[in-house]
C-alpha positions in Angstrom: 0.0 -0.1 0.0 2.9 2.5 0.4 4.2 1.6 -2.7 1.2 3.3 -4.7 1.9 6.8 -3.2 5.6 6.6 -4.1 4.7 5.4 -7.7 2.3 8.5 -8.1 4.9 10.9 -6.6 7.6 9.3 -9.1 5.1 9.4 -12.2 4.2 13.3 -11.4 8.0 14.3 -10.9 8.8 12.4 -14.2 6.0 14.3 -15.9 7.1 17.8 -14.6 10.6 17.1 -15.6 9.7 16.2 -19.2 7.4 19.3 -19.4 9.9 21.8 -18.1 12.7 20.3 -20.2 10.7 20.4 -23.6 9.0 23.5 -22.8 12.0 25.3 -22.1 13.5 24.1 -25.4 10.8 25.9 -27.5 12.6 28.6 -29.1 9.4 30.8 -30.2 5.7 30.7 -29.8 3.7 28.6 -31.8 2.1 31.4 -33.5 5.2 32.5 -35.0 7.5 31.2 -37.7 11.2 31.8 -38.9 10.8 34.0 -42.0 11.6 32.2 -45.1 13.2 34.3 -47.6 11.8 32.6 -50.7 8.3 33.4 -49.4 9.0 36.9 -48.4 7.1 38.5 -51.4 4.3 36.0 -51.1 3.3 35.4 -47.5 2.6 38.7 -45.9 1.7 41.2 -48.7 -1.8 42.1 -49.7 -3.3 44.3 -52.4 -2.0 46.6 -54.8 -0.2 48.8 -52.1 1.9 45.7 -51.1 1.1 46.3 -47.3 2.7 44.1 -45.0 0.1 42.0 -43.2 2.3 40.1 -40.9 3.2 41.0 -37.3 7.1 41.2 -36.8 8.5 41.0 -33.5 10.5 44.1 -32.9 13.2 42.6 -31.1 13.9 39.9 -34.0 12.2 40.7 -37.2 13.1 37.2 -38.5 10.0 36.1 -36.4 7.0 36.5 -38.3 3.4 36.2 -37.0 0.5 34.7 -38.9 -0.7 36.8 -41.8 -3.7 38.9 -41.3 -6.4 37.9 -43.8 -6.2 40.0 -46.9 -10.1 40.0 -47.3 -10.3 42.4 -44.5 -8.1 45.0 -46.2 -11.1 47.0 -47.3 -12.2 47.4 -44.0 -8.6 48.6 -42.9 -8.8 51.3 -45.9 -12.3 52.2 -44.8 -11.6 53.1 -41.3 -8.3 54.8 -42.1 -6.3 52.0 -40.4 -3.9 51.0 -43.4 -0.2 51.9 -43.9 -1.3 54.4 -46.4 -3.7 56.2 -44.0 -2.7 59.7 -43.0 -1.8 60.4 -39.3 -1.2 63.6 -37.3 2.5 64.6 -37.0 2.7 66.3 -33.7 5.8 68.1 -34.7 4.1 69.8 -37.7 0.4 69.7 -37.2 -1.7 71.1 -34.5 -3.5 68.6 -32.2 -7.1 68.5 -33.5 -9.9 69.1 -31.1 -11.0 66.0 -29.5 -14.6 64.9 -30.1 -16.5 62.6 -27.6 -18.2 59.7 -29.3 -20.8 57.5 -27.7 -23.3 55.0 -28.5 -26.5 53.6 -27.0 -29.9 52.1 -27.4 -33.0 52.3 -25.5 -31.8 50.2 -22.7 -28.9 52.7 -21.8 -30.7 56.0 -22.7 -30.6 57.4 -19.5 -27.0 56.5 -18.8 -26.1 58.2 -22.3 -28.1 61.5 -21.2 -26.1 61.4 -17.9 -22.8 61.0 -20.0 -23.7 64.1 -22.1 -24.5 66.1 -19.0 -21.2 65.3 -17.4 -19.3 65.9 -20.6 -21.2 69.4 -20.7 -20.1 70.0 -17.1 -16.3 69.6 -17.6 -16.3 70.8 -21.6 -19.3 73.0 -22.1 -18.8 73.8 -25.8 -17.4 70.4 -27.0 -18.9 68.4 -29.6 -20.7 65.0 -28.6 -21.4 62.5 -31.5 -23.9 59.9 -30.4 -24.6 56.7 -32.5 -27.9 55.4 -32.4 -28.0 51.6 -31.6 -31.6 51.2 -31.6 -33.5 54.2 -29.9 -37.1 55.2 -29.9 -38.0 57.8 -32.4 -39.2 60.2 -29.5 -35.7 59.9 -27.7 -33.9 60.4 -31.1 -36.0 63.9 -31.5 -34.8 64.7 -27.7 -31.3 64.0 -28.7 -31.4 66.0 -31.8 -32.6 69.2 -29.7 -29.4 69.2 -27.6 -26.7 71.7 -28.2 -23.4 70.5 -29.7 -24.9 66.7 -29.9 -24.7 65.2 -33.4 -26.9 62.3 -34.0 -26.2 59.4 -36.1 -27.7 56.2 -36.9 -25.1 53.3 -36.4 -25.2 51.5 -40.1 -25.6 48.0 -39.0 -26.1 46.9 -42.7 -22.5 47.8 -43.7 -21.2 44.9 -41.4 -21.8 41.1 -40.9 -25.4 40.4 -39.1 -23.5 39.4 -35.9 -22.8 43.0 -35.2 -26.4 43.4 -34.4 -26.2 41.5 -31.3 -25.6 44.5 -29.0 -24.6 42.3 -25.9 -21.7 40.7 -27.7 -20.3 44.4 -28.2 -18.9 43.7 -31.7 -19.8 47.2 -32.6 -17.5 48.9 -30.0 -14.2 48.4 -32.1 -16.2 49.5 -35.3 -17.5 52.7 -33.5 -14.0 53.4 -32.3 -12.8 53.1 -35.8 -15.5 55.1 -37.3 -15.2 57.5 -34.6 -15.9 61.3 -35.9 -15.7 60.4 -39.6 
């Protein structure tokens, strides 16, 4: 009977030694691979602009991540997130005035009004863009009467159907990308 616990302990110790030995010998994460010079022009570049669609480890650029799906390049272009998109050069350009952007549906209408009120308290003349995720027309009319509030309907039809499931919050990164545009 004493033999069983000692065999179990020996098996666990052996398993731990094997796991740590082989685990420490992994030279890179499984999501990365070493760059193959033959595939350099084929693997990570998409479209006519030849944008690099692979993440490269800054410390070692020979370690390359999985390629981003080129089918989504159109969305990067639409949201101004591609390599070709403009950016603010703080050494040359003035910092643009920030715009507060939010979105809510009927279920968070009161919280949305509280947010607008708080913004007004600290930034009285600042523009607030409110995206409608499904509000009653009477509430929309109320929003449209508020000063410096710009009402916009969120265009769910421009995105896959699953974006309409509000509790999955897939609309949030899209809202951030669209922002004030």
